[in-house]
N, C-alpha and C positions, 0 to 999 in steps of 0.2 A: 200088502196093505197092513197097517198097524192101527189098533184101536187105542187111542190115548184118552182116558176118561170117557167122556161122552162124545168126543170129537174124532171123526174119522179122518186120518191123514194119509194120503197116498204119496209114495216116494216120487219126488218131482224129477222129471226129466229135464235136460238142459233147455228144452224148448218151452218149458213152463214160464210164463211171463214173470217179470220182477214183481208185479203187483200181487200175483197169487202167492209168491213166497212171503211177501210182507204180510198178507192177510193170514197166512198160516202161522207166522211167528206171533202176530198180535193176538191170535185166538188162543194161544197157549195160556193155560190158567195158572201155571206155576213156573218158577225159574227153571226147575228141572225139565219140564216139558219144552220150554223154549230152547234150552241147551241141546236137547235131543234133536229137535227140528233143525237147528243150525249145524250140528255135527254131521247129520246125514246129508244136508244140502252141501256142506263144504266137501264132504267125501265125493259127492257126485261132481262138483266143480273141479276138484283136483284130478279126478279121472279124465274129465274132458280136456283139461290142460295137457295131459300126457299124450293125447291123440295128435298125430301129425297133421291130419286133415280135419280141422275143426272149423266148421262154418259159423259156430255160435260163440266165438271168443269174446266179442264185445258184450254179448248178452250175459255170459258167465261172469265176466269181470265187473259188470255193473252190479250184479247180485252180491259179489264178493265185497264191493265197496260199501254196500248197505250193511253187510255183516260187520265190516270194520267200524262203521259209524256206531254200531251197538256196543262196541268195545271188545269184540271177540278177535282172536288172532287171525290175521289175513296176510301174513308176510309171504306165504307161498305164492302169492300172486304178483310178486315184484318182477320176476323175469318175464311174466306174461305181459306186464306193462311195457317193458323194454321192447318185446317183439311187436306189440301193437303200435308203438310209436313209429317203428320202422316201416309199418304197413303203408302202402300207397293210398289206401282208402280213407277218406276223411272221417267216416263214421267210426272206424277203428282207431284212428289217430286221436280223435276227440276223447274217447273213453280211456285210451292209453295214457294220454297226457293228464287227464283227471286222476287216474290211478297213481301216476308218478307223483303228483302233488300231494296225494293223501298217504301213500304207502312208502314213499322214499323221502329221505332227507340227506343233507350234505355229508353226514357221518357214515353213510353206507356206501360200500364199494359199487353197488349196482347203479348208483346215481352217475358214476363216471361213464357208464356204458351208453348213456343217452346223449352225451355231449355232441358227438358227431351228428346224430339225428337232429338235434336242435339246430346245429349250424346249417345243415342242409335245408331245414324247414324255414329258417330265417331268410333264405334266398328263394323261397318257393314263389311261384307266380300267383298263388291264391292268397289273398290278404287274410283270410280266416285261418289258414294253416300257419301263416306267420304269426298271427295273434296267439294261437295256441302255444307256439314255441316261446314267445315273449312272456306270456303269463307264467309258464312253467319255470323259466329261468328266474323271473322276478320272485317266484314263490320259494323255490328250494335250491337255487344255484349256489354252489360252494365257491370259495375263493378261487380255486383252480379253474372252475368253469367260467367264472366272471372274467378272469384274466384272458382266457382263451377266446371268449366271445365278445369282449368289449369293443373291438373294432367293428364287428357286425352291428352292434347296437348304435354306435356313432354314425354308421352309414344309414341306418334306418331313421335316425333323428333328422336326417336331411332329405328324406324321401318326400315325394309329392302327396302321398296319401295321408290325410289327416287322421284317419282311423289308426294307421300304423304308427304315426308320430306320437300320439298321446300314449299308446301302449309302450313304445320305446322309451319315452321320457320316464315313465314310472319304473320300467326295468332298469334304467340308468341309476335311479335313486337307490335301488337295491344293490347295484354294483358298487356305488360310491360308499355305501355303508359297510360292504364287505371288504373292499380294497380302497382305502383312502387315497392312495397314490393315483388312482385312475380318474380322480375328479378333474384334473387339468385337461384330460382328453375330451370331456363333455362340455367344458365351459363355453367354447365358441358356438357350438350348436345350440346350447341352452339360451345364449344371448339372442340368437337369430329367431328362436321360437316365439319371442315376445311380440314379434310383428304379425303373428298369425291372428286370424279372425275367429277361428274355431275355439269355442270356450273350453272344450275338452283338452285341446293342445295347450292352451294358455294355462289351464289348471296344472297340467303335468309339468309345464315349463317352470311355473312358480315354485312348485314343490321341489323340483330338481335344484333350482337356484338357492332356495332356502338351505337345502342339504349341503350344497357346495360352500355357501358363505359361512355356515356354522362350523365347518371343519377346516377352513383355511383363511387366515386373516388377509393374505394377499389377494385371494379371490374376492373376498368381501370388499376390499378397496376398489377393485376393478368394477364390480357390479354396482357400486354407488353411482356410477355414471348413468345407470338405467333408471334412476328415480324419476326423471321427467316422463319417461315412457310409461312407467307404472302409474304415475299420477294421471296421465291421459286415459289409460285403460280404465282406471277406477272412476274417473269422471264420466266416461261413457256409460259405465254401468249405473251410476247414481242418477244421471240425467236422462237415461234412455226411457222411452215410453214402454208400453206394455208389450212383452214378447212372450207368446204362449210357450215357446220352446224352453225359455229360461226362467220364467216367472214362478216364484214360490211365495204365496201369501202376499202378493203385491210387491215383493222385493226381487229385483233382477239378479238372478244367479248369486244368492247369498254365499254359496260355498266358495266361489271364486273371489268374492269381495273379502271374505274372512282370510283367505290365503294371501291375497295381495296386502292386506293390512298387516298381516304377520310379517311378511317380507319387508314392508316399509319400516316396521319397528326394528328389525335387525339392521337395516341399512342406515337408519337415522340415529341409532344409539351412539352417543359420544361423538357426534359429528354435526356441527352447527350448519354447515352448508346443506347437507341432505335434509336436516330437520326443517330448515327454512323453506325448502322447496315443497314440502308436504304439509305445512301448517294450514294453508288455505283449504286444501282438499279435506283435511281432517275436520276442520270447522264446518265445511259443507256437508260432510257425511253425518256429523253429530247433530246438525240442525234439520236435515232433510229426511232422515230415516224414521219410519213409523215405529214407535215404541209400544204399540198396543198388541203386537203379535210377538211370539217367541222368536220368529225368524229375525225381526227387526232388532230385538234385544240382543241377539247373538252378534249381529254386526256392530251395534252400539258398544257392546262390551269389548269387542276386539279393538274398536276405535279408542275407547278409554285407555286400554292397556298400552296402545301405541302412543297416545298423547303423553301418558305418564312416564314412558320409558325413554322417549327422545328428548332433545333439548328444545322443548316447545315453549311458546309464549305463556306468560302468566295468566292472561285471560283465557287461553285455551285450556290450561290446567284447571282453572276454576270451573269452566264448562264441563270438563270431564268429571270433576268431583260432584257437580250438580246432577249429572246423569246417574252417577252411583247413588246419590241421594234419592232420585226418583225410583231406582231399583229397590230401595229399602221399603218403599210403599207398595211394591208389587205383591199380589196375592200368592204368587209362586214362591215357596220357601227356598227353592234352589237358587232363584235369582237374588233373593235377600241374602242368602249365605255368601254367594260369590261377591256381592257388593261389599259386604262387611270384610271379607277376606282382602279385597283390593284396598279398601280404606285403611285397613290395619297396616298395609305396607307403606302407605304414603303419609300416615298421620305425623310422622317425624318431620317430613319436608314441607307438607302443606297443612300445617296444624290449624291455621285460622280458617281455611276453606272447609276442612272437615268439621270444625266446631259449629258451623252453621247448621249442621244436621244432627247436633247432639240430642235434641229432643226425640227425633225419630229413632236414633240408635238406642237411647234409653228405653223407648217403648218396646224395642225388640227383646229386652230382658224378660218381658212377659210372654214371649212366644212359647208355644207348647213343644216345639221341636228342640231336643237337647243340643244338637249341633249349632243351631242358630243362637240359642241361649249362650253357649260357650263363646262363640265369636262376639256376640254383643257384649259380654262381660269383659273380654280382653280389650275390645275397642273402647268401652266406657272407661276402663282404668287408664288407658292411654290418653284419654281426653281430659283427665283431671288436671287442673292447674291452680295456681294461687288465686285466680279471680273467681273460679267456680267451685272451689273445694267444698263449701258448705252445701250448696244445692246438689252437687254430684254425690257427696257422701250420704246425703239423705236418701237418695235413690238407691245407692249401693247397699246401704244398711237395710232398706226395705226389701231389696232383692235377697239379701243374705238370710232374712227370716223365713223365706219361702223357697229358696233355691234347692235343687236336687242335692242329695248327699255327696255325689261325686264332684260337684262344683264348689262345695262349701269351703274346703281347704284352700282352693285357688282364690276364691273371693276374699276370704279372711286375710290371706297373705297380701293380696293386692291392696286391700284397704289399709293394712298396717303400713305398707310402703308409701302409699299416697299421704297418709296422715303424718308420717315422719317427715316427708319432704315439704308439705304445704300447710301444716297445722297453723291456724291463725293465732292460737294461744295454747299455753300448756294445759289449761283446764279443758279446753275443747279436745285436745289430744288425748288426755286421760279419759274423758267421757267417751270418746269414740272407741278407744281400745276396750274399755269396760263393757260397752254395748256389744262389741264383737264377742268378748269372752262370755257374756251372758247368753248370747244367741248361739254361738258355735264354739264354745270353749273346748270341746273335745276334738276339734279339727284344726287347731292352731299348731304352729311349729313349736318345738321344744324351747327355742330361745325367747319365746314371747314373755314368759314369766320373768326371767332376769332383766330383759329389756324394759318391761313395765316397772319393775322394782327400781331400776336406775332412774327412770323418768320421774317416778314419785319422789325418790330421795332428793333429786335435784330441785324439785318444785317445793321448796320449804314453806312458802306461803299457802300451799294447798294441802298440807298434811292433814289438817283438821277436816277439811271438806272431803278428802279422799277416804280417810278412815271411817267417817260417818257413812259415806256412800257404800263402801265395801262391806261394812257391818250389816247394813240393810240388805244388800245383795246376798250375804251369807245366810241371813235368816230366811230369805225367800227360796233359795235353791242351792243345794250342796252337791248337785250332780256334776256340775262343770268343774273339773279338777283344776284347771289352770286358774279359774277365777277364785276358787277356794284357797289355793296356795297363796295367791297375792293377798287375799283378804286376811288370811292368818298372819302373813308376814307383817302387814300394816298394823293389825291389832296388837301384835307383839311389840312392834316398834313404837307406835303412837297410841297405845292404849290409854295413857293418861289424858290425851286430848279427847278421846272418845268418852271417857268417864266424866270429864269436866262439863260436857254438854253445851259448851258455848262455841258456836260456829257461825260466823257471819255469812258464809257462802251458802249455807243450806238451812233448812228448818231445824231448830234446836230439838233434840230428842234426849230425854232423860234416860240414861243407861246406867244400870247398877253393876257392881262388880260381879254379882251372881249371874246376871244376864250374859255378860261377856264370857264367863267361865262355862256357863251352860252351852253357849254356842260352840265353843272350842271342844267341849266334851262330846257334843253331838257329832262333830267332825271325826274325832278320835274313834268313836264307837260305830260310826256308820259303815255298812258293808260296801257302800259306793266309794269310800275313800281308798285311794291307792296308798302303798307304803310310803311313798314320797310325800303325799299330802298329810299323812299322819305325822311324819317328821316335822313338817312345817307347823302343824297344830301343837305338837308337844313342845317345840321350841318357843312358840308364841306364849303358851301357858307358862313356861319357865320364866320368860322375860317379863311377864306381867307380875311376877313376884316382887319386882323392884318398882312397879308402877302403881300397885294397890297396897292397901294397909291392913285390911280386915280379913282377907281370905288367903293369907299366906299358908296357913295350915291345910286348907283345901288343895292348894296347888301342890304342897308337899305330898299330900295323899295321892293325887292324880299321878304325879311323877313316879312315886314308889310302886304304884300298881303296875306300871309298864316296865319295871325292872325285871320282871319275869315273863315278858311278852315273848311269844313264839317267834316273832320277827326279830332277827338278830340285830338289824340296824336300829330299830326302835328300842330294843333292850339296851343296847350299848349307850344310846343317848341318855336313857333313863338312869342307868348306873352312874354315868358321869354327872348328871344333874343332882342325883342323890348325894354323891360325894361332895358336890359344891355346897349343898345344904348343910351337910354334917361337919365336914372338916374345914371348909373354907368359906363359911358363911360370912366372915368379915370382909371377904373379897368379892362377894356375889354382886354387890351393887356396881362395882367397877367393871366386872367382867360382862355384865348384862346391860351396860349402858347403851344409849341410842347409837345407831350406826352413823358414821360420818358420811359425807357426800361420796358417792361411788363414782370414780372417774374411769374413763375408758382406759384399757390397758395400753401400755406402750412397751416396745422391746426392752427387755432387761428390767422391767418394773412390774410389780403386781400390786395394785391398790396402795401405792406409796411405799412398798417395801423394795429396797434396792437389793437385787440379787445378782449373782454371777451367771445364773442359768438363763437360757433363752426362753422367753415367753412370747408366743406369736401375738402380734398386734391384732386384736379383734375389734369388731365394730360394736360389740356390746359386752359388758361385764357379765360373765355367765355364773350366776349364783346357783350352782348345781345342787340337786337334791342330795343332802347328806354331806355337803362340804361347807366349812366355815370360811369366812373372810378374815384372814389373820392380818393384824396390823402390827408393824414393827414400832415399838416405842423406845424411848431413850433407855439405854442400859442402866443408867444411874437410878431409875425409878424402882425397878423390881427385878427379880431373877428371870431366867429364861422360862417362858410359858411351856415350852415343849418338853421340859423335864417331867414327863407325865407320870413316871413310875417311882417318884420319890427320891430321897435323900442324897443324891449325888450333886456335887457342885460342877461336875463336868458336863459339857453339852452332850446330849443323847441324840440318837437318831429319832426323827419325828415318828411317832406311833400312829397307826391307823385309827386309834381311838379319837384323835383330834378330828379326823375326817368324819367321825360319826356325829359330831354336833350339828345342830340344825342349820339350814341355809340362812345365811345372813347373821349368824350369831357373832357379835363383836367380842372377841377375846381381848380385853384391854388390860394392859399391865400398869396402869397408872396408880395402882394401890401402893401404899408405902410399906405394906407387909412384905417381909422377906420369905425365904424358903421356897418350898415347892407348892404348886397350886393344886393339881388334881392327882393326889395319891389314890388312884381309883381302886386299887386292890387292898388298901388299908394296911399300913404299917409294914409293908414289905421293904426290905433293904435291897434295892436292885443293884445289879452290876452294870456299870456303863457299857453300852453297846458300841463296839468299835465300828467305825465305818467300813463298808465292804471295800476291798482293794480294787483299784481301778487301773487297768492296763491298756496301753494303746494297741490297737489292732490294725490300723490303717492310717497312712498319711501320704498324700500325693496331691500336687498342684494346689497346696494351701488348704485342702480339705482333710480334716483329721477325724478319726472315729475311735472312741474309747469304749471299754466294756467293763462292767462290774456285775457280780453275781450275788444273789441272796438265796440260800437254800431254804425251801419251804418245808420239805419233808424228805424222807429217804428217796423218793422217786420224783420229786418235783422241785424246780428251782425257777427263779425269776432272773432273767438277764436284762440289764439295762444298757442300751447302746446310746452313746452321746456323741453328736456330731458338731463340729465347729468349723468356722471359715475364717482363715487368717489372711485372705486375699483382700485387694482394694476394691473389689466389685461384689455386689450382692448376688446371691444364689437363690434361684426360685425353682419350683417344682421338685423339691428335694424329697426323694422317697427311698426307703430301705425295704428290701425283700429278702426273706430268709428261707433256707431249705435245710432239712435235717434228715437223718436216716429214717426209713419207713417205719421202724418199730418205735420211734419217738414221736409223741404228739406235740404239735406246735400251735400256739395261739398268740397272734400278734395284736396287741392293743393299739388304740388310736395314738398316732404320734402327737407330740406337743405342737407341731407346726409343720409347714412345708417350705419355709424360706429361711435362709441363713444370711443375716446382715454381714456387711464387710467388716474386716478387722476384729472379728471375734466378739462383737458387742452382744451377741445372743447365740444360743445354741438350740439344737433340736434333740429331744430325747425320745426314744422308742423302747417300750417295754415288751419283752418276749417271754411268755410263760412256756416252759418245757416240761413235759411229763415223760419220764423214762421208766416205765414199769418193768422192762426187762433188764434194766441196769447195764445197758451196753455202753461202750466207750462213746462219749458225746463228741460229735463234730457238727459244725454249722457253717454253711456257706451263705454269705451276705452279698447281695447285689446293691450297689450304690448308684443311683441315677439322679441327675440334676441338670439344670440349665443355667449357664453363666454367659453373660454378654451375648445372648441370642443363640448360643451354640449348646447342643445337648451333649452330655458326657455320661458315660456308663462304665463301671468297673466292678470287679468281683474280688472278694477276699475270703480266704478259708480260715476258719477258727478251729484249732485242734485242742486247745487247752482253755479251761475256765477257772480263773483264779479263785482261791478261797474255798474250793470244794474238795471233799475227800474223794480221791480217785477210786477207792473201793466202793464208794456209794453210788457212783455214776459211771 
């Protein structure tokens, strides 16, 4: 006897009932006590298993199965299961088969030892012994066991005993899943089972036929002939009176009804003949089934799925959509959720039918459940059209103001897409986007700012209205960075319209130059402003120097302050703008003039500049933070703007200093002054920078790859890979992957695009930054992947030399 805490526990003999062992385990106060009880009991069980003459084998195995259910090791009982299955006594067989289902699986060798016992028991005279063997085979039968015992299962499918036939049908389902080729063996027997009256046999037969049809198209075609039989069975269930044996909440055997409807859906899919044979039945089920109970809703839902998946009549499809509409009014959130999931799938094909339930769907946006809200949002966005854009957008904007944070980005993106497709006017479009930026400016995508800037630029008649509205929004809230960036850009571009105070589209507001500069200074000094936002604000301040007359000195002062800013990007802008004030003041007005209309990029052109480089066609001009829009002007007007470092008449490599100017800064060369524009370092006489040598590294099947290098430091260099396509067909999904030795650090920047137009009209560039701290010999392997004319291609090239670099340095 052991004393465990305050509980007295006596070592249990094998004759101790299972209930007493369970009671002892449950009374253990700690995990340690529980383990101790189980370890001692397992030791006693193991000792009993070793005895040749053991009369309590089933008793011990039952206790071991309980131990297994608690998660403790019980594998030592596997061989005992095999011995008990071979026992002639039913009580021992029952526990042995149960143990085999729990302790054995198809991966263990011990499972093969019971194959012969199962085969013998399948031919046993006792139906319950046959049932044990069928259940075990259906639970853990391996592919080898299934092949060996499949003829026995087919024989039992034709037996006269309904109890055995329904078990055999479900066992056949497991066999078909394990060995697909055996499906043909069971097809004739499965067909004959449909004539049975027993619901259990019918249920098993339908499940088996579903499995056979889903795995073999030829079998599916043969079973389409059974549609009239299935329709008759289903009609009998729908029209039958009360049957206490099968009735569930007033519905006759809903489980069998759901299975038959699922089989009809498979048989009627893409087949007009089978669909026509079941149309009347589906209409009958849809109208006669009680929808006040969950059981009836389950049958109706399966009916709806069948109607929508087969080639049904238009009136029947409308009826199905109306049933889903009724589901939306159900108090059960699960039913509302599956209704919206189904409507989402058919909104493209049955748009008008779904539109009738638009009000109910919009009401679901107010549901407390997050999953229902998400589904309602997706469905509402899908229902937006040109005819309802104003009313739907009002509801969506109202939802955006109160929706959970995790849905805000999705809602904003959907509103933008809908507004772009169906906007009734440009003013409405701009107002809608500004409303979203005011409400959820922190959750919008990065391309929202350049897209809105392009939209505003193209709407020339709304410039005055837009700049007034954005100025008021800027005064109200500067926390929404996207909104602030667009506002700063508009104030910089159209500040003269703001100061004029005359706007027919909105109430006139008298704004002074100091007011505008105060607003921009607030943005520059705010801790909420990101570096990119400050860049917008500084550029707007600089551009105002050509749009106002009395506060130029204040602007000069603001710009000079940021010449020593800790943020390198902002400092670089300020230094360039100071140079523009001091050395090139006569060109300032031309450089800072208003932006032209921004057009969408096309291959080989960027904002009107014809180049030989490939520029991917984008859906929106991306005015990135810290990048200017450079405009190519006639060479007869002025010198090259990119000669940033002074006195050379030769063309220089573009300096990163240009990229430091503000987003949207128009650098215009229309001035008649000659010479160099931005001698940023003051009076230096630079040496022309020779372009980095470019060498070909790959050429095959019309695809060529060249390489150029630029050394950044003793251990760092930038490699530029340029790809071109000289074939007559376009190339898509073009990607480059690179690998270097382990001691070299590699960083691949985003490529300029992923498509190569035919005949070399555009190229793709990929920049790779390599850091070689140990100065080992550089080698790089590049994998080239692309798709051309529907076929995928892949190749690899080894690069052992890098032009223009000192071999000793790398």
